[in-house]
N, C-alpha and C positions, 0 to 999 in steps of 0.2 A: 927567468932567473929569480924574479920576485916571488913567484908562486912556489918555487922550489925552496926558497929561503923561509917562507911562511910555513911550509910543511915541516921543515927541519926544526924550526922554533917550536911548533906545536908538538912535534914528537919529543923534543927535549923536555917540554913542560910535563907531558904525560909520563915521561920516564921519572922525573923528579917526584911527581905525585905518587906514582906507583912505589917508588923506593921509600917515600915518606910513610905511606900506608903500611908497607911491609915492615918497616922499622917499628912503627907504632904498635902493630899487632904482636910483634915479637916481644917488645919491652912490656907490653900490657900483660902478657901471659907469664913472664918469668918473675923471679923473686929478687932481682937485683934492685935494691932500693935507690942507689945512686943513679943508676941508669934511668929509672922512672923519674927521679927528681930532675935530672939534666934535660930529659926530653920534655917533661911538663913545662919547664922554664922556657925551653925553645919554642914550644907551641904557644905559650902565654905571650911571649915577646912578639910572636908573629900574628897575634890576635886570633889564633885558632882556639877559641875558648872552650869549644865543645870537647876536643880531645884533651886539652890541658886539664879541664875540669875532671874528666874521668880518671886521669892519672893522679891528680891531686887528691881525689876522694880515696884512692887506694893508699896513698902514702901519708896522708895527714895524721892518722892515729899513731903512726910509728915515729913521727917527729915531735910528738908531745914531750916537752921538757928538754929538747935538743936546741942548739943554737939556731938551727934553720927553721924551728917550729913556728916562730912569729911570721917569717916570710911565707911559709907554706900556708898557714891559716889565712893570711890576708889574701894571697893569690886565690885560694879556694873560694872565699867569700866573694871576691870580686869577679871570679869566673862565673859564678852563679848569676851575679848581677848583670854581667855583659851578655849572658845567654837569655836574660829575661825571666829567669826563675826567681822572682822577687820574694816569694815566701822563704825559700831556702837562703837567699842572700841576706834577708833581714835577720834570720835566725843565726847564720854564721857570723855576721858582723857583730851581733850581740855577744856571741861567744868570744870573738876576738877582743872586744872591748873589756870583757871581764877577765880574760886571760892575760892581756898585755896592756894594762891601764897606763903605762909609762912609755908606750911605743911612740916612735916618731910618726907613725901612721894613724894615731888615735883620732886626730881631728878628721882626717879623710874618712876613716872607718865610721865615725859617728855620723858624718854627713851622708855617706852612702847607705848606712843602715836606715836612717830616717827617710832617705829618698826611696828606698825599697818599699816602705810602707806607703809612701806617697803614690808610687806607681800602682799599688794595689787598691787605692781608693776608687770606689765605683761611681757611676753616675748618681746624681743627687737623688733620684727617685728610688734608689735601692737602700738597703740597710747600710748605715754609716759607721759601723764598728771599726772598720779599717781606717776610715777617715779620722776618727777620734784618736786612734793609736798613732797615726802619722802626724797629726797635729801636736800630740804630746811629745813625740820624738823630735819634731822640728823645733818646737818651742824650747825644749831642753837644750838642743844644739845652739839655738840663737842666744840663749841666756849664758851658756857655758863658753862659747867661742865667738864673742862679738867682734873680734878683730880678724876672724878667719877669712880666707879668700873665698870661702863658700857661703859667707854670710848673706850676701844679696840674693843668691839663688834660693837659699833656705827661707829667707823672708818672703820672697815672691811665691814660693810654693805654699807657705803657711797662709798667706793672704788668699790664694786661690782656693784652698781647702775651706777656709772660713767662709768665703762667699758661697761655696757649695753647701755648707751647713745652713747658711742663711736661707738659701733657696729652698732647701728641704723643709726647714721650719716654717717658712712663709707659705709654701704650698699646702702644708698640713693645716695651717691657720685658715687659709682660704677654703679648704675643703670642709672644715668644721662649720664655717659660716654658711657655706652653700647647703650643707646637710641640714642646717637649722631651718631651712624653708619647709622641711618635712617633719623634722623632729626638734621641737623647741628646746629640749634639754641639750642638744648639740650647741646651741647658742652660748650656753654657759662655758662649754669647752672652748669656743671661739674667743670669748672674752678673756678667759684665763690664758689661752695661748697668745693673745695679743699682748697682755701684760708681760708674759715671759719673754716674748720676742723683743719687745722694746727694752727690757732690762738686759737681755743677753747680747743684743746686737745694737749698741747705741749709735754706731756709725753706719748702719745698713742703708742701702739704697731703697729698701722696702719699708723704711721707718714710717714715712707718711702714710703708706698703704695700711700699715698695721694700726695706726691711730684711727684712720677712717673706719676700718673694719670693726674696731671696738665700738665706735659710735653706732654703726649700723646694727651690730649684734645686740647691743644694749637696748636700742630703740625697739627692735622687733621682739625682744624678750619681754620688755616692759608692756608693750601693747597686748601681747598674748598671755600675760600672767593673770593669776587670780586678782580680783579687784583689790583685795587687801594688800597685795604686793606692788600694785601698779605705780602708785605715787612715788614710793621710794626708788623704784627702778627707773622711772622717768626722770627723776632728779639726778640719778647716776648717769643716765644718758646725756642729760643737759651738761653735766660737768665734763663728760668725755668730749662733747662737742666743743666746749670752751677750751679744753686742753689742746684739741686739734688746731683750733684757730690761733691759739697762742704760739704753738710750735711752728705752724705753717700758715701765716696770715694770708698768703696768696695761694692757698692750696689748689691743687689740680682737681680736687673734689668739691669745688665751691658750689656747683649746681646741686650735686647729690646731697651734700651736707646741709644745704639750705632747705631742701625738701624734707630731710629728716628732722631738722629743727622745727619746721612748721608743724609736723605731726606731733612732735614732743609738746610743743606749746598748746596745740589743740586739745591733746589729751589732758595736760595739766590744768587747762582752763575748766575742764569738767569738775575737777576737785575743788578749784577755787569757787565755782558756782555753788557747789554743795555746801562749802564752808559759809558762804555769804547768806545762804538761805536758812541757815540754822539760827 
């Protein structure tokens, strides 16, 4: 009896699916706008976003300027989002915001539009153009809707993307310094990147590392410079060391920085000896 009942239920479900598919294909091909609208809403409510999306794509242009246009355009944008087509979702939410700036859905649309670009943000090692765009959208949302129910989520996403950009900038900084072992001109890039990183990411977890890399790069650049440039650059390295110790008195780079300081002092001593002999 149990197995017969299961077969009956399975058959019933297959029949419903078949009828639904048949209805979908029929409505998809005809020109009845209301039938398409009603079925799109039915699929949307049932979270069948793939079929809802296709119907909404067909009818959206025909509802521009009509009372249902706002609803159709939001459903269309959100159906793209729910399907994971974040490029189209971001584009359609932007269109919705421009078309219906006074909509009751404007806050949600602004958040989902920003979230679409957040979803497009790649791993830190790749180009971060989409990350920059997502951060801009999220920051605009945070500034515009500070009381929104989506505020905490938007803030968390913005912080995550900022950390990703920090990681990207820090890895570039490290790479410059590493390449400086073979090409001393790259040390200049490492020094500039250190300054930029410290300025751009004042609360970064890599801040101490950036200060140390600057000391390291300046020291090696000074030692490998023409003699006419050495004293000035050694003095800059000394100042960078003092700044590191001021910012991080108990730095995790205590041993490494002490070794660099010893090299700086040894090199500077040469110039002091020359001055004394004159």
